[in-house]
N, C-alpha and C positions, 0 to 999 in steps of 0.2 A: 944865167938864163933859167936854170932849174928853179932857183929861189924865186924869180919873178913869176914863173908859172904856178908855183905853190901859193904865193900871195894872191894871185888872180883867182885861183881855185877857191881859196877860203872866202874871198870877197863875194864871188858868184854864188857860193853855197848859202852864205848868210843872206844875200840879197834875195835869192829864190825863196827861202823859207819866210822871210819878212813879207814879201809880196804875196805869198800863199796865205799867210795869216791875215793880211789886209783884205785880200779878195774874199776869203771865207767869212771874215768877221764884220765886213761893212754892211750895215743894214740898208734896205731899200730907201733911197734918198727922198722919195716923194712923201712917204709916211713920216719919216724923221723930220723933214722940213716942215710938214704940216703941223706935227706935234709941237715943234719948237716955236712956230709962228703963233699957235694958239696959246702956248705957255707965256710967251712974251707979251701977249695981249691981255693976260690975266684970265683967260678962259681955261682954268685949270682942269676942271672935270672933263672937258672936251679933249684937251691935250693928253690927259691920262689915258683916255680910250684909244687914241692913236698910238701912244707908246705901248699900251697893252697889246694891241693888234700886232705890233712888231715882234713882240715876244711870243705870243700864242700862235701866230700864223707862220712867221719866219724863223722863230727861235733865235733872234738876233737883237742886240741892244748895244748902246754905248754906255760907258761909265757915267757920263754927264746925264744921260737920260734916266738912269737908275736913281741918281741923286734927286732929280726933279720929281720922279714918281714918289720917292720917300717924302719930299717936301710937301707934295700935294696931300698925301695920306695923313701926314702929321697935322696939316691944317684942318683936315676933316675929323681929327680926333681918333683916327684908326691906328692905334699904336702897333697892332699886330702886323699890318701891312707895311707900316713905316719900318719896323725892325726887319721885315723880310727883304725889302729893297735895299736897306742899308747893308744887310749881310751879303746880298748879291754883289753890291758895289765893292765891299771889302775883298771879296774873292777876286775881283778884277784889278784892284789897285793896292791892296795891302797897306792902306792908309791908317796910320796909328791914331790920327785924330778922330776917325770914324769909330774906332774901338771905344773911345771916351764917350762919344754920342750914344752908341749902343748901350754902354754900361749905365749911363744916366737914365735913359728911357726904361731899361729893364729894372733899375732900382726904384724909379718913380712908380712903376706899376707892379712892383713886387713879383718880378718874373725870374725864374731860375734858368740855368743852362747857358748863360751868356758870359761866363768867365773865359776869356780868350788867353791861352798861354802862348809861349814862344813857338811851340810846335804848330799851332794854328796860324800864327803869323808867318812862319817860314813856309808853311804849306801854301799860303796865299801868294807869297813871293815866287815860289816855284811855279805855280799855275800862271802867274803873270808873265814870267819869262820862259815858259816851257818851250815855245817854238825856237827861241834863240839858243837855249841850252841844247835842244835837240839838234839844231843845225851845227852847233859847235862840235858835238860828239860825232855827227856824221862826217864833218869835214876832217876832223882829226883821224877818224878811223880810215877814211879813204886815202888820206895822205900817207898814213902808216902803211896801208896796203900797197900803194904805188912805190914807196921806198923799198919795201920788202921784195916785191915782184921785180923791181928794177935791178936789185942785186942778185936775183936768181939764186937764193941760198939752197943748200942741200936740205934734205928732209929734217935732219937733226937740228940744223941751224935755224930752220923755219919754225921749230916748235915753240921757242921762247916768244917770238913776235906774235904767233897765233894765240898763245896764252894771254899776252898783254892785251891784244885786241878783244879777246873774249871777256877779260876783266872789265874793259871799258864798257862793253855792251851790258854786262851784268850790273855794273854800278848804275848805269843810266836807267835800266828797267827797275832796279831796286828803288831808286829815287822816285820814279814815276809811280810805282806801286805804293810806296810809303806816304807820299805827299798828296796823291790824287784819288785815293780810294775811300777815304773817310768822308762820310756824308752826314749832314745835319738836316734837321727839319724843324719847322715851327708849327705848333698846334694852331689850327685855323679857326676852330669853333669851340665855344664853351660846352661843357658837359660831354667832351669827347670820351668815348668808352675805351678804357685801357684793359684789354682782355688777356687771359693767360694762354690762349691758343687762337689760331687764325680761323675763328668761327663765331658766328653770332650766338651760337648756343653754348659757348664756353663760359667759364666763370669770370666775373668782373673783378679786376684787381682794384681799380678806382676810377673816378671820373676826373679828367684833366681839363683845366681851364685854358682858354686861348692865350697865345702869346709866349708860352714857355718854349724853350728850344731844347730839342732832344737829339740823341745820337741814333742814327739809323743803322741797324745791324744786317738787314736783308729784307727781301720781299717774298711773299707767298700769295700769288694771285692778287686779290684786291686788298691784301693786308700788308702793312709794314711791320717788321719786327724791330722794336726800339728798346733803348735802354733809358730808364727814368728812375732817379732816386735809388740807384743800385738794384733796380728790379728790371727784369726783361719780360716783355709782353708784346701785344699786337694792337694796332689801331688801323682803321680803314684809311685807304689812300686819299679818300675825299676829305678827310679831316686834317690833312697835312700839307704844308707848303714846303716844297723841297728847296734846300739851299745847296746847290751844286753847280 
């Protein structure tokens, strides 16, 4: 009987977090349907605007939508936006075939910053399955608590289970911090000023061309601190497309 209850508890925990992810991630169906209809009719620029509204107004999208946006921008010759939407798609799907497409585009236009290592791939995998991993850790932790409480151990006997549970929580938050804090960005405009301080009056390090992908280190008001070619400096937020 107890084993049956534990199995039910695990199932309900996973179901709850799966439904939560679906509810929070499902974009408004009217805009999505309108965009898809326009796309299927060959009205690509109009469909792009519908998809763009989904992102800008609702901050929601589907992986298929991102691929369509990348397709539209590639057809218009906008390689910067193409790479941007392909990068967003990769974060959602960890699709290795997209890595090859990104690498080909970056090589064709002589762009730097697109070498994706295993850490970036596993980071995308973690993001993709974050809710399920989270639900698993919660289920295991709660089951562990129920077992410990059911046995009513003495204080000394309860110390080991408490340490094990703390280790579970620490591991989960370590993974979340390691895989989900790194941010990338794509330079949006040509002649973007790369400054040595977050101020228009600071010294110019160099001018960056659009399409390059950089690592974001932090933000100071309207300035992003970035790393580029082993140099650290600042660019305005209006000149950067965030990949996160």
